[in-house]
C-alpha positions in Angstrom: 0.0 0.0 0.0 2.8 2.4 0.9 5.1 1.5 -2.0 8.0 0.9 0.5 10.9 -1.3 -0.6 11.3 -4.7 1.1 14.4 -3.3 2.9 12.4 -0.6 4.7 9.7 -3.1 5.7 12.3 -5.5 6.9 13.9 -2.8 9.0 10.6 -1.8 10.5 9.6 -5.3 11.5 13.2 -6.4 12.3 13.1 -9.3 9.8 15.4 -10.2 7.0 14.6 -9.2 3.4 14.2 -12.9 2.5 11.6 -13.4 5.2 9.6 -10.3 4.1 9.8 -11.4 0.5 8.6 -14.9 1.2 5.6 -13.8 3.3 4.7 -11.1 0.8 4.6 -13.7 -1.9 2.4 -15.9 0.3 0.0 -13.1 1.0 -0.3 -12.2 -2.7 -1.1 -15.9 -3.4 -3.8 -15.9 -0.7 -5.4 -12.6 -1.9 -5.4 -13.8 -5.5 -6.8 -17.2 -4.7 -10.3 -17.9 -5.9 -12.0 -18.6 -2.5 -10.7 -15.4 -0.9 -11.3 -13.3 -4.1 -14.9 -14.5 -4.6 -15.8 -14.0 -0.9 -14.3 -10.6 -0.3 -14.2 -8.8 -3.7 -17.4 -7.7 -5.3 -17.4 -5.7 -8.5 -20.3 -3.4 -9.1 -21.7 -5.2 -12.2 -25.1 -6.0 -10.7 -25.4 -3.2 -8.2 -26.9 0.3 -8.7 -23.5 1.9 -8.5 -22.9 1.1 -12.2 -25.2 3.8 -13.2 -23.4 6.9 -14.4 -24.6 10.4 -13.3 -26.5 12.1 -16.1 -24.2 15.2 -15.9 -21.3 13.0 -16.9 -23.2 11.1 -19.6 -24.4 14.3 -21.2 -21.0 16.0 -21.2 -18.7 15.4 -24.2 -15.8 16.5 -22.0 -16.3 13.9 -19.3 -18.0 11.0 -21.1 -14.9 10.4 -23.3 -13.0 9.4 -20.1 -15.7 7.8 -18.0 -17.6 5.7 -20.6 -15.8 2.4 -19.7 -15.5 2.9 -16.0 -17.0 0.1 -13.9 -16.6 1.7 -10.4 -14.5 4.0 -8.3 -11.9 3.6 -5.6 -12.6 6.4 -3.1 -9.7 8.2 -1.6 -7.0 6.0 -3.2 -4.1 7.1 -5.3 -2.8 4.4 -7.6 0.7 5.1 -9.1 0.7 4.4 -12.8 3.4 4.4 -15.5 1.5 4.9 -18.8 3.4 4.8 -22.1 5.3 8.0 -22.9 2.8 9.1 -25.7 -0.1 8.8 -23.2 1.5 10.4 -20.2 -0.3 13.8 -20.5 -3.7 12.2 -20.3 -2.8 10.5 -17.0 -1.2 13.6 -15.3 -2.5 14.0 -11.8 -3.2 17.7 -11.3 -4.7 17.5 -7.8 
């Protein structure tokens, strides 16, 4: 979540980098497994949250970017590295 390197996490928890790496891989495997994913992750395909606000749908300015959106992650900033020719479209101005 914080984007810290393994070395910093290891120092914080007083464990070796190998131990941190092993347990990180185990946790990723658990979170990506079908039983965990199906039980705790729900995409908004069948809920009412998939409806788009009319102001966005009627605006040519916004609809271009929001037409394929399936949901939102509130309060989250996700670091991204888009291709160089698309970087300006992904610029975070806030």
